[in-house]
Biopython code that builds the backbone (N, CA, C, O; Angstrom):
import numpy as np
from Bio.PDB.StructureBuilder import StructureBuilder

atoms = [
    (1, "MET", "N", (83.773, 277.190, 41.522)),
    (1, "MET", "CA", (85.274, 276.923, 41.556)),
    (1, "MET", "C", (84.971, 277.934, 40.154)),
    (1, "MET", "O", (83.915, 277.968, 39.522)),
    (2, "ARG", "N", (86.459, 278.887, 39.827)),
    (2, "ARG", "CA", (86.251, 279.779, 39.013)),
    (2, "ARG", "C", (88.336, 279.369, 38.708)),
    (2, "ARG", "O", (89.039, 278.498, 39.221)),
    (3, "LEU", "N", (88.650, 280.370, 37.770)),
    (3, "LEU", "CA", (89.194, 280.612, 37.052)),
    (3, "LEU", "C", (89.973, 281.724, 36.951)),
    (3, "LEU", "O", (89.236, 282.606, 36.511)),
    (4, "VAL", "N", (91.225, 282.217, 37.148)),
    (4, "VAL", "CA", (91.764, 283.832, 37.865)),
    (4, "VAL", "C", (93.280, 283.358, 36.875)),
    (4, "VAL", "O", (93.722, 282.219, 37.024)),
    (5, "ASN", "N", (93.862, 284.180, 36.057)),
    (5, "ASN", "CA", (94.932, 284.013, 36.076)),
    (5, "ASN", "C", (95.376, 285.153, 36.892)),
    (5, "ASN", "O", (94.681, 286.049, 37.370)),
    (6, "LEU", "N", (97.258, 284.888, 37.013)),
    (6, "LEU", "CA", (98.524, 285.473, 37.362)),
    (6, "LEU", "C", (97.934, 286.294, 37.943)),
    (6, "LEU", "O", (97.418, 285.907, 38.992)),
    (7, "LYS", "N", (97.720, 287.866, 37.530)),
    (7, "LYS", "CA", (97.677, 288.835, 38.295)),
    (7, "LYS", "C", (96.263, 289.061, 39.363)),
    (7, "LYS", "O", (96.199, 290.054, 40.089)),
    (8, "GLU", "N", (95.448, 288.275, 39.345)),
    (8, "GLU", "CA", (93.944, 288.286, 39.938)),
    (8, "GLU", "C", (94.424, 287.357, 40.955)),
    (8, "GLU", "O", (94.156, 287.454, 42.152)),
    (9, "PHE", "N", (95.293, 286.271, 40.314)),
    (9, "PHE", "CA", (96.240, 285.031, 41.896)),
    (9, "PHE", "C", (96.552, 286.124, 43.096)),
    (9, "PHE", "O", (96.165, 286.579, 44.173)),
    (10, "LEU", "N", (97.563, 286.186, 42.052)),
    (10, "LEU", "CA", (97.931, 287.236, 43.176)),
    (10, "LEU", "C", (97.867, 287.745, 43.861)),
    (10, "LEU", "O", (98.795, 288.042, 44.613)),
    (11, "GLU", "N", (96.419, 288.199, 43.962)),
    (11, "GLU", "CA", (96.208, 289.795, 45.046)),
    (11, "GLU", "C", (95.087, 289.092, 45.796)),
    (11, "GLU", "O", (94.238, 289.815, 46.317)),
    (12, "LEU", "N", (94.896, 286.789, 46.007)),
    (12, "LEU", "CA", (93.911, 286.565, 46.643)),
    (12, "LEU", "C", (94.688, 286.292, 47.777)),
    (12, "LEU", "O", (95.864, 285.930, 47.732)),
    (13, "PRO", "N", (94.158, 286.433, 48.592)),
    (13, "PRO", "CA", (94.980, 285.352, 50.421)),
    (13, "PRO", "C", (95.616, 284.326, 50.420)),
    (13, "PRO", "O", (95.468, 283.281, 49.786)),
    (14, "ALA", "N", (96.516, 284.717, 51.331)),
    (14, "ALA", "CA", (97.492, 283.449, 51.948)),
    (14, "ALA", "C", (95.741, 282.099, 52.369)),
    (14, "ALA", "O", (94.617, 282.265, 52.842)),
    (15, "GLY", "N", (96.373, 281.164, 51.937)),
    (15, "GLY", "CA", (94.921, 280.186, 52.443)),
    (15, "GLY", "C", (93.899, 279.593, 51.206)),
    (15, "GLY", "O", (93.252, 278.552, 51.321)),
    (16, "THR", "N", (93.888, 280.631, 49.785)),
    (16, "THR", "CA", (93.417, 279.786, 49.098)),
    (16, "THR", "C", (93.828, 278.548, 48.285)),
    (16, "THR", "O", (94.904, 278.303, 47.741)),
    (17, "LEU", "N", (92.841, 277.924, 48.336)),
    (17, "LEU", "CA", (93.319, 276.853, 48.131)),
    (17, "LEU", "C", (92.701, 276.255, 46.335)),
    (17, "LEU", "O", (91.533, 276.154, 45.960)),
    (18, "PHE", "N", (94.045, 275.942, 45.510)),
    (18, "PHE", "CA", (93.781, 275.633, 44.296)),
    (18, "PHE", "C", (94.692, 275.113, 43.245)),
    (18, "PHE", "O", (95.881, 275.249, 43.531)),
    (19, "CYS", "N", (94.432, 274.537, 42.071)),
    (19, "CYS", "CA", (95.363, 274.191, 40.827)),
    (19, "CYS", "C", (95.843, 274.792, 40.591)),
    (19, "CYS", "O", (95.871, 275.816, 41.273)),
    (20, "LYS", "N", (96.627, 274.678, 39.436)),
    (20, "LYS", "CA", (97.797, 275.390, 38.333)),
    (20, "LYS", "C", (96.297, 275.259, 36.992)),
    (20, "LYS", "O", (96.503, 276.315, 36.394)),
    (21, "TYR", "N", (95.824, 275.015, 36.722)),
    (21, "TYR", "CA", (94.860, 274.856, 35.302)),
    (21, "TYR", "C", (96.037, 274.854, 33.937)),
    (21, "TYR", "O", (97.098, 275.464, 34.067)),
    (22, "GLU", "N", (95.893, 274.529, 33.380)),
    (22, "GLU", "CA", (95.846, 274.304, 31.412)),
    (22, "GLU", "C", (94.306, 274.164, 31.052)),
    (22, "GLU", "O", (93.405, 273.819, 31.816)),
    (23, "PRO", "N", (94.211, 274.508, 29.728)),
    (23, "PRO", "CA", (93.038, 273.631, 29.372)),
    (23, "PRO", "C", (92.449, 271.752, 29.324)),
    (23, "PRO", "O", (92.820, 270.740, 28.729)),
    (24, "HIS", "N", (91.720, 271.984, 29.992)),
    (24, "HIS", "CA", (91.375, 270.323, 30.624)),
    (24, "HIS", "C", (92.131, 269.520, 30.868)),
    (24, "HIS", "O", (92.217, 268.422, 30.318)),
    (25, "LEU", "N", (93.143, 270.160, 32.176)),
    (25, "LEU", "CA", (94.185, 269.934, 32.649)),
    (25, "LEU", "C", (94.418, 270.236, 34.029)),
    (25, "LEU", "O", (94.655, 271.438, 34.147)),
    (26, "TYR", "N", (94.455, 269.374, 35.567)),
    (26, "TYR", "CA", (94.399, 270.333, 36.423)),
    (26, "TYR", "C", (95.567, 269.982, 37.282)),
    (26, "TYR", "O", (95.341, 268.940, 37.897)),
    (27, "GLN", "N", (96.565, 270.418, 37.497)),
    (27, "GLN", "CA", (97.288, 269.973, 37.952)),
    (27, "GLN", "C", (96.983, 269.811, 39.588)),
    (27, "GLN", "O", (95.778, 269.734, 39.824)),
    (28, "GLU", "N", (97.869, 269.744, 40.782)),
    (28, "GLU", "CA", (97.970, 269.087, 42.320)),
    (28, "GLU", "C", (97.093, 270.217, 42.807)),
    (28, "GLU", "O", (96.955, 271.296, 42.230)),
    (29, "LEU", "N", (96.557, 269.872, 43.857)),
    (29, "LEU", "CA", (95.574, 270.678, 44.521)),
    (29, "LEU", "C", (96.444, 271.404, 45.551)),
    (29, "LEU", "O", (96.747, 270.544, 46.378)),
    (30, "MET", "N", (97.065, 272.735, 45.942)),
    (30, "MET", "CA", (98.109, 273.378, 46.727)),
    (30, "MET", "C", (97.151, 274.383, 47.469)),
    (30, "MET", "O", (96.101, 274.929, 47.132)),
    (31, "ILE", "N", (97.973, 274.419, 48.687)),
    (31, "ILE", "CA", (97.160, 276.440, 48.897)),
    (31, "ILE", "C", (97.930, 277.118, 49.220)),
    (31, "ILE", "O", (98.795, 276.986, 50.086)),
    (32, "LYS", "N", (97.699, 277.933, 48.546)),
    (32, "LYS", "CA", (98.532, 279.673, 48.484)),
    (32, "LYS", "C", (98.784, 280.210, 49.415)),
    (32, "LYS", "O", (97.910, 280.777, 50.071)),
    (33, "GLY", "N", (99.849, 280.202, 49.710)),
    (33, "GLY", "CA", (101.202, 281.642, 50.407)),
    (33, "GLY", "C", (100.965, 282.600, 50.406)),
    (33, "GLY", "O", (100.099, 283.156, 49.730)),
    (34, "GLU", "N", (102.010, 283.255, 51.521)),
    (34, "GLU", "CA", (102.212, 284.788, 50.367)),
    (34, "GLU", "C", (102.955, 285.100, 49.447)),
    (34, "GLU", "O", (104.084, 284.667, 49.217)),
    (35, "SER", "N", (102.113, 286.177, 48.649)),
    (35, "SER", "CA", (102.309, 286.414, 47.264)),
    (35, "SER", "C", (103.888, 287.299, 47.512)),
    (35, "SER", "O", (104.265, 287.922, 48.505)),
    (36, "LEU", "N", (104.654, 287.038, 46.062)),
    (36, "LEU", "CA", (106.567, 287.640, 45.856)),
    (36, "LEU", "C", (105.905, 288.409, 45.210)),
    (36, "LEU", "O", (105.264, 288.033, 44.228)),
    (37, "PRO", "N", (105.929, 289.901, 45.717)),
    (37, "PRO", "CA", (106.479, 290.814, 44.470)),
    (37, "PRO", "C", (106.875, 290.676, 43.233)),
    (37, "PRO", "O", (106.926, 289.449, 43.141)),
    (38, "PRO", "N", (107.166, 291.062, 42.298)),
    (38, "PRO", "CA", (106.022, 291.572, 41.361)),
    (38, "PRO", "C", (105.096, 289.961, 40.757)),
    (38, "PRO", "O", (104.153, 290.391, 40.092)),
    (39, "ARG", "N", (105.057, 288.798, 40.759)),
    (39, "ARG", "CA", (104.861, 287.591, 40.209)),
    (39, "ARG", "C", (105.328, 286.924, 40.463)),
    (39, "ARG", "O", (105.738, 286.360, 39.449)),
    (40, "ASP", "N", (105.853, 286.154, 41.834)),
    (40, "ASP", "CA", (105.748, 285.419, 42.779)),
    (40, "ASP", "C", (105.220, 284.779, 43.430)),
    (40, "ASP", "O", (104.221, 285.490, 43.546)),
    (41, "PHE", "N", (104.952, 283.690, 44.203)),
    (41, "PHE", "CA", (104.310, 283.064, 45.414)),
    (41, "PHE", "C", (104.832, 281.864, 46.073)),
    (41, "PHE", "O", (105.670, 281.039, 45.708)),
    (42, "LEU", "N", (103.939, 282.003, 47.419)),
    (42, "LEU", "CA", (104.455, 280.786, 48.326)),
    (42, "LEU", "C", (103.291, 279.726, 48.272)),
    (42, "LEU", "O", (102.161, 280.210, 48.341)),
    (43, "TYR", "N", (103.357, 278.766, 48.193)),
    (43, "TYR", "CA", (102.420, 277.004, 48.459)),
    (43, "TYR", "C", (103.083, 276.305, 48.777)),
    (43, "TYR", "O", (104.308, 276.210, 48.836)),
    (44, "GLN", "N", (101.661, 275.298, 49.198)),
    (44, "GLN", "CA", (101.744, 274.097, 50.258)),
    (44, "GLN", "C", (101.547, 273.364, 49.432)),
    (44, "GLN", "O", (100.366, 273.534, 49.126)),
    (45, "ASP", "N", (102.177, 272.222, 48.525)),
    (45, "ASP", "CA", (101.299, 270.773, 48.143)),
    (45, "ASP", "C", (100.627, 270.019, 49.052)),
    (45, "ASP", "O", (101.283, 269.541, 49.978)),
    (46, "LEU", "N", (99.393, 269.797, 48.985)),
    (46, "LEU", "CA", (98.622, 268.917, 49.553)),
    (46, "LEU", "C", (98.820, 267.511, 49.119)),
    (46, "LEU", "O", (98.533, 266.538, 49.816)),
    (47, "VAL", "N", (99.311, 267.466, 47.966)),
    (47, "VAL", "CA", (99.889, 265.488, 47.401)),
    (47, "VAL", "C", (100.973, 266.054, 46.625)),
    (47, "VAL", "O", (101.018, 266.717, 45.588)),
    (48, "PRO", "N", (102.148, 265.429, 47.727)),
    (48, "PRO", "CA", (103.764, 266.599, 47.014)),
    (48, "PRO", "C", (103.727, 264.911, 46.032)),
    (48, "PRO", "O", (103.089, 263.863, 46.130)),
    (49, "LEU", "N", (104.471, 265.286, 45.403)),
    (49, "LEU", "CA", (105.170, 264.444, 44.296)),
    (49, "LEU", "C", (106.711, 262.844, 45.046)),
    (49, "LEU", "O", (107.585, 262.039, 44.725)),
    (50, "GLU", "N", (106.358, 263.118, 45.537)),
    (50, "GLU", "CA", (108.201, 261.933, 46.593)),
    (50, "GLU", "C", (107.718, 260.485, 45.409)),
    (50, "GLU", "O", (106.588, 260.191, 45.019)),
    (51, "GLU", "N", (108.676, 260.002, 45.176)),
    (51, "GLU", "CA", (108.991, 258.803, 44.824)),
    (51, "GLU", "C", (109.604, 258.054, 46.194)),
    (51, "GLU", "O", (110.415, 257.183, 45.878)),
    (52, "ASP", "N", (109.488, 258.132, 47.049)),
    (52, "ASP", "CA", (110.238, 257.721, 48.076)),
    (52, "ASP", "C", (109.012, 256.787, 49.514)),
    (52, "ASP", "O", (108.847, 257.577, 50.444)),
    (53, "PHE", "N", (108.466, 255.798, 49.692)),
    (53, "PHE", "CA", (108.141, 255.259, 50.077)),
    (53, "PHE", "C", (108.258, 254.593, 51.129)),
    (53, "PHE", "O", (109.427, 254.215, 51.201)),
    (54, "PRO", "N", (107.561, 254.185, 52.139)),
    (54, "PRO", "CA", (106.674, 254.998, 52.714)),
    (54, "PRO", "C", (106.713, 256.157, 53.021)),
    (54, "PRO", "O", (107.806, 256.193, 53.585)),
    (55, "TYR", "N", (106.201, 257.453, 53.081)),
    (55, "TYR", "CA", (106.417, 258.358, 52.541)),
    (55, "TYR", "C", (105.239, 259.413, 53.684)),
    (55, "TYR", "O", (104.097, 259.644, 53.286)),
    (56, "GLU", "N", (105.725, 259.950, 55.059)),
    (56, "GLU", "CA", (104.622, 260.909, 56.063)),
    (56, "GLU", "C", (104.954, 262.111, 55.071)),
    (56, "GLU", "O", (105.974, 262.640, 54.630)),
    (57, "LEU", "N", (103.093, 262.335, 54.899)),
    (57, "LEU", "CA", (102.729, 264.248, 54.824)),
    (57, "LEU", "C", (103.132, 264.976, 55.537)),
    (57, "LEU", "O", (102.797, 264.555, 56.644)),
    (58, "ASP", "N", (103.869, 266.185, 55.688)),
    (58, "ASP", "CA", (104.537, 267.149, 55.831)),
    (58, "ASP", "C", (103.294, 268.078, 55.650)),
    (58, "ASP", "O", (103.210, 268.063, 54.422)),
    (59, "LEU", "N", (102.256, 268.891, 56.092)),
    (59, "LEU", "CA", (101.799, 269.861, 56.161)),
    (59, "LEU", "C", (101.786, 270.853, 56.270)),
    (59, "LEU", "O", (100.805, 271.558, 56.034)),
    (60, "GLN", "N", (103.250, 271.378, 56.803)),
    (60, "GLN", "CA", (103.386, 272.543, 57.497)),
    (60, "GLN", "C", (104.695, 273.252, 56.747)),
    (60, "GLN", "O", (105.135, 274.353, 57.078)),
    (61, "CYS", "N", (105.278, 272.364, 55.599)),
    (61, "CYS", "CA", (105.838, 272.902, 54.906)),
    (61, "CYS", "C", (105.992, 273.837, 53.461)),
    (61, "CYS", "O", (105.198, 273.731, 52.526)),
    (62, "GLY", "N", (106.648, 274.357, 53.466)),
    (62, "GLY", "CA", (106.264, 275.399, 51.991)),
    (62, "GLY", "C", (107.127, 275.630, 50.921)),
    (62, "GLY", "O", (108.324, 275.451, 51.145)),
    (63, "ALA", "N", (106.720, 276.054, 49.600)),
    (63, "ALA", "CA", (107.689, 275.929, 48.932)),
    (63, "ALA", "C", (107.464, 277.682, 47.981)),
    (63, "ALA", "O", (106.762, 278.598, 48.409)),
    (64, "ARG", "N", (108.234, 277.714, 46.739)),
    (64, "ARG", "CA", (108.120, 279.224, 46.653)),
    (64, "ARG", "C", (107.600, 278.048, 45.097)),
    (64, "ARG", "O", (107.444, 276.839, 44.928)),
    (65, "ASP", "N", (107.472, 279.549, 44.086)),
    (65, "ASP", "CA", (106.700, 278.446, 42.976)),
    (65, "ASP", "C", (107.989, 279.117, 41.966)),
    (65, "ASP", "O", (108.823, 278.328, 41.521)),
    (66, "GLY", "N", (108.072, 280.249, 41.716)),
    (66, "GLY", "CA", (109.352, 280.479, 41.009)),
    (66, "GLY", "C", (108.884, 280.839, 39.386)),
    (66, "GLY", "O", (109.419, 281.653, 38.633)),
    (67, "CYS", "N", (108.083, 280.237, 39.203)),
    (67, "CYS", "CA", (107.936, 279.616, 37.469)),
    (67, "CYS", "C", (108.012, 280.990, 36.545)),
    (67, "CYS", "O", (108.771, 281.074, 35.579)),
    (68, "PHE", "N", (107.056, 282.141, 37.002)),
    (68, "PHE", "CA", (106.913, 282.828, 36.575)),
    (68, "PHE", "C", (105.922, 283.634, 34.929)),
    (68, "PHE", "O", (106.022, 284.518, 34.078)),
    (69, "GLU", "N", (104.837, 282.263, 35.499)),
    (69, "GLU", "CA", (104.177, 282.443, 34.045)),
    (69, "GLU", "C", (103.840, 282.803, 34.176)),
    (69, "GLU", "O", (103.070, 282.706, 35.131)),
    (70, "GLU", "N", (103.957, 284.231, 33.022)),
    (70, "GLU", "CA", (102.215, 285.294, 32.227)),
    (70, "GLU", "C", (101.208, 284.568, 32.489)),
    (70, "GLU", "O", (100.520, 284.665, 33.505)),
    (71, "LYS", "N", (101.005, 283.553, 31.318)),
    (71, "LYS", "CA", (99.848, 283.261, 31.312)),
    (71, "LYS", "C", (99.246, 282.051, 32.222)),
    (71, "LYS", "O", (98.071, 281.708, 32.098)),
    (72, "GLN", "N", (99.946, 281.558, 32.952)),
    (72, "GLN", "CA", (99.376, 280.342, 34.019)),
    (72, "GLN", "C", (97.831, 281.069, 34.299)),
    (72, "GLN", "O", (97.288, 282.165, 34.156)),
    (73, "MET", "N", (97.609, 280.102, 34.648)),
    (73, "MET", "CA", (95.369, 279.957, 35.129)),
    (73, "MET", "C", (95.614, 279.147, 36.283)),
    (73, "MET", "O", (96.453, 278.308, 36.610)),
    (74, "PHE", "N", (94.366, 279.804, 36.907)),
    (74, "PHE", "CA", (95.036, 278.501, 38.322)),
    (74, "PHE", "C", (93.065, 278.709, 38.558)),
    (74, "PHE", "O", (92.307, 279.671, 38.429)),
    (75, "ALA", "N", (92.896, 277.432, 38.901)),
    (75, "ALA", "CA", (91.433, 277.116, 39.123)),
    (75, "ALA", "C", (91.647, 277.361, 40.928)),
    (75, "ALA", "O", (92.554, 276.841, 41.577)),
    (76, "VAL", "N", (90.614, 278.238, 41.471)),
    (76, "VAL", "CA", (90.616, 278.610, 43.102)),
    (76, "VAL", "C", (89.742, 277.634, 42.818)),
    (76, "VAL", "O", (89.259, 277.178, 41.782)),
    (77, "LEU", "N", (89.599, 277.315, 44.477)),
    (77, "LEU", "CA", (87.948, 276.470, 45.204)),
    (77, "LEU", "C", (87.457, 277.986, 45.779)),
    (77, "LEU", "O", (88.046, 278.983, 46.195)),
    (78, "ASP", "N", (86.227, 277.647, 45.593)),
    (78, "ASP", "CA", (85.716, 278.677, 46.839)),
    (78, "ASP", "C", (85.577, 277.962, 48.057)),
    (78, "ASP", "O", (86.417, 277.073, 48.197)),
    (79, "LYS", "N", (84.504, 278.138, 49.261)),
    (79, "LYS", "CA", (84.359, 278.043, 50.343)),
    (79, "LYS", "C", (82.990, 276.463, 50.326)),
    (79, "LYS", "O", (82.846, 275.427, 50.974)),
    (80, "LYS", "N", (82.273, 277.152, 49.185)),
    (80, "LYS", "CA", (81.840, 275.437, 48.740)),
    (80, "LYS", "C", (82.158, 274.062, 47.784)),
    (80, "LYS", "O", (81.491, 273.080, 47.460)),
    (81, "ASP", "N", (83.387, 274.479, 47.542)),
    (81, "ASP", "CA", (84.111, 273.397, 46.685)),
    (81, "ASP", "C", (84.901, 272.715, 47.405)),
    (81, "ASP", "O", (85.350, 271.608, 47.107)),
    (82, "PHE", "N", (85.176, 273.493, 48.655)),
    (82, "PHE", "CA", (86.263, 273.242, 50.358)),
    (82, "PHE", "C", (84.905, 272.490, 50.340)),
    (82, "PHE", "O", (84.827, 271.802, 49.323)),
    (83, "GLN", "N", (84.042, 272.417, 50.968)),
    (83, "GLN", "CA", (82.796, 272.274, 52.101)),
    (83, "GLN", "C", (83.175, 270.600, 51.743)),
    (83, "GLN", "O", (83.526, 269.656, 52.452)),
    (84, "ALA", "N", (82.779, 270.841, 49.527)),
    (84, "ALA", "CA", (82.131, 269.685, 49.124)),
    (84, "ALA", "C", (83.460, 268.671, 49.429)),
    (84, "ALA", "O", (83.378, 267.476, 49.710)),
    (85, "ILE", "N", (84.019, 269.029, 49.370)),
    (85, "ILE", "CA", (85.691, 268.194, 48.987)),
    (85, "ILE", "C", (85.897, 267.415, 50.681)),
    (85, "ILE", "O", (86.352, 266.303, 50.948)),
    (86, "LEU", "N", (85.407, 268.412, 51.544)),
    (86, "LEU", "CA", (85.684, 267.670, 52.875)),
    (86, "LEU", "C", (84.613, 266.396, 53.337)),
    (86, "LEU", "O", (84.746, 265.237, 53.729)),
    (87, "LEU", "N", (83.754, 267.100, 53.119)),
    (87, "LEU", "CA", (82.443, 265.979, 53.061)),
    (87, "LEU", "C", (83.040, 264.506, 52.455)),
    (87, "LEU", "O", (83.027, 263.437, 53.064)),
    (88, "ARG", "N", (83.434, 264.688, 51.429)),
    (88, "ARG", "CA", (83.289, 263.852, 50.733)),
    (88, "ARG", "C", (84.550, 262.829, 51.071)),
    (88, "ARG", "O", (84.587, 261.676, 50.641)),
    (89, "LEU", "N", (85.676, 263.479, 51.984)),
    (89, "LEU", "CA", (86.791, 262.681, 52.685)),
    (89, "LEU", "C", (85.459, 262.023, 53.534)),
    (89, "LEU", "O", (84.666, 261.094, 53.383)),
    (90, "LEU", "N", (85.720, 263.073, 54.491)),
    (90, "LEU", "CA", (85.027, 262.250, 55.793)),
    (90, "LEU", "C", (84.036, 261.387, 55.676)),
    (90, "LEU", "O", (83.780, 260.838, 56.748)),
    (91, "ALA", "N", (83.082, 260.904, 54.383)),
    (91, "ALA", "CA", (82.266, 259.726, 54.353)),
    (91, "ALA", "C", (83.326, 258.812, 53.932)),
    (91, "ALA", "O", (83.016, 257.661, 54.239)),
    (92, "LEU", "N", (84.586, 258.892, 53.279)),
    (92, "LEU", "CA", (84.972, 257.495, 53.087)),
    (92, "LEU", "C", (85.097, 257.037, 54.192)),
    (92, "LEU", "O", (85.156, 257.600, 55.285)),
    (93, "ASP", "N", (85.165, 255.366, 53.746)),
    (93, "ASP", "CA", (85.914, 254.463, 55.064)),
    (93, "ASP", "C", (86.678, 253.350, 54.767)),
    (93, "ASP", "O", (86.833, 252.255, 55.307)),
    (94, "CYS", "N", (86.991, 253.733, 54.066)),
    (94, "CYS", "CA", (88.288, 252.901, 53.337)),
    (94, "CYS", "C", (89.798, 252.990, 53.712)),
    (94, "CYS", "O", (90.612, 252.366, 53.031)),
    (95, "TYR", "N", (90.281, 253.896, 54.990)),
    (95, "TYR", "CA", (91.407, 254.551, 55.658)),
    (95, "TYR", "C", (91.662, 252.817, 55.867)),
    (95, "TYR", "O", (90.903, 251.890, 56.150)),
    (96, "ILE", "N", (93.489, 252.939, 55.498)),
    (96, "ILE", "CA", (94.284, 251.861, 56.030)),
    (96, "ILE", "C", (94.716, 251.665, 57.483)),
    (96, "ILE", "O", (95.400, 250.691, 57.798)),
]
sb = StructureBuilder()
sb.init_structure("model")
sb.init_model(0)
sb.init_chain("A")
sb.init_seg("    ")
for serial, (resi, resn, name, xyz) in enumerate(atoms, 1):
    if name == "N":
        sb.init_residue(resn, " ", resi, " ")
    sb.init_atom(name, np.array(xyz, "f"), 0.0, 1.0, " ", f" {name:<3s}", serial, name[0])
structure = sb.get_structure()
């Protein structure tokens, strides 16, 4: 995992796994969509913040960031991080 600023983040390809980062605080895990110049991007939540339950995940639905925070940092996961998460999830045996 590495930290990048907004300019670097916007140069990353769609499909990048990331979360917004503030010192000592990681937000929800997301997938980056297309960049929208000059400083916006599309994304897809992996854990949506919904209050109505039961809730069925819609992993085909995206959103636009639209926050325009020049100083926003992003924790970007690399292939090794992704594989570690995937292996850990596959090892769980607590499915309901």
